[in-house]
N, C-alpha and C positions, 0 to 999 in steps of 0.2 A: 504494500500500500504506500502510495506517495504521500509524504507529509509536506507541509509548507516549507520546512527546513531543507528537505531534499530538493524541492523544486527551486528554491532560491540558490542553493549551492550549485546546482547544475546550470543555472542561467549564466554564470560567469565562465563556464568552461566551453562555451560555443566558439567555434572557429569563426573568424571574420568572413563575411560574405562579400568578398572582393574578387574582382576579375583581373587584377594587375598582370598576373602571369600569362593569362590568355591574350591580353592586348600586347604584352611584350613579345610573345611568340608571333602574333600576327604582324607586328611591326618589323620583326626580324625577316619574315618572309617578304614583306613589301620592300625592305631595304635590299635584299638579295635580288629581287626582281628588277628594281630600279638600277642596280649596279650591272646586271646582265644587259638591260636595255642600253645603258651607257656604253658598254663594251661593244654591243652590236652596232650601235650608232657610229662609234669611232671606227670600227673595222670596215663598215660599209661606206664611209665617206670617201668620195673621189673629188678632189678639188677642181678638176677640169669640168665636171658635170654639175656638181651641186653648188648652191649659193652658200658662201661662207658665213654670212651674217645670220641667215636662217638656221644653219647648222649650229652656230654658237648659241643662239637663243634657245633652241631645243635642248642642247646639251646642258646649258645653265639651268633650265627648268628641271631636267631629270636629276641633276646634281643637288638642287635645292630640295626636291622631294626625297632623295636618298638621305641627305643630312638631317632633315626634319624627322624622318622615320627612325633614323639611327639614334638621334638624341632622345626622342620621345621613348623609344624602346629601352634605352639604358635607364631612363627615369622610371619607367614602369617596372623594369627588373629590380631596381633598387627598392621601389615601393612594395613589391611582392616580398622581397627579403625582409624589409622593415616590418611589414604587417604579419610576418610569419605564416605565409600561405603554405599550403601543402606543396611539397617539392616533387612534383610529377615530371613527366617528360617535357612539358611546355616550359617549366622553370629551368630545367637542366639544359635544354637546347638553347634557350634564350641566354643564359649565363655564358655558356661556351661559345655560342654564335657571335654575340656582341663582343666578347673578349677577343676572338679570332679576328673579327672585322676591325677592331681597334688596332691590334698589332699589325695587321696587314696595311692599314692606313699609315701608321707610323713608319713602317719599313718602306712603303711606296713613296712617301714624302721624302724620306731620307735619300733614297736612291735618285729620285727626281731632282732633288737639290744638288746631288753630286754630279749629275749629268749637266746641269746648268752652271756648275762651278760655284755654287753658293756655300755649300757646307765645307768644313775644314778637313 
């Protein structure tokens, strides 16, 4: 039989009803799709055939979408950790995926700056 004391004690043990890990996972997928679209756009660009200003505008738009999804995904992953959500595949893939994307960005920027002669 449930007593009032048991009901009150159990009310504090509920897990939070948040969907941060789900949105972090979705944003990781969107970031990957945007990065693939950027790669395809760059690979298929032919300067003799395509308009350069139109290409740059589309590329800038895709990069902005990718960065917004990346930053929002990192924030949602942190919120999922902070609110102690259940650590299922969505959480684990988001943590690993955003970590890998972050390090790939750092490595890519380093080598790009080496090519331009900016880094020491």
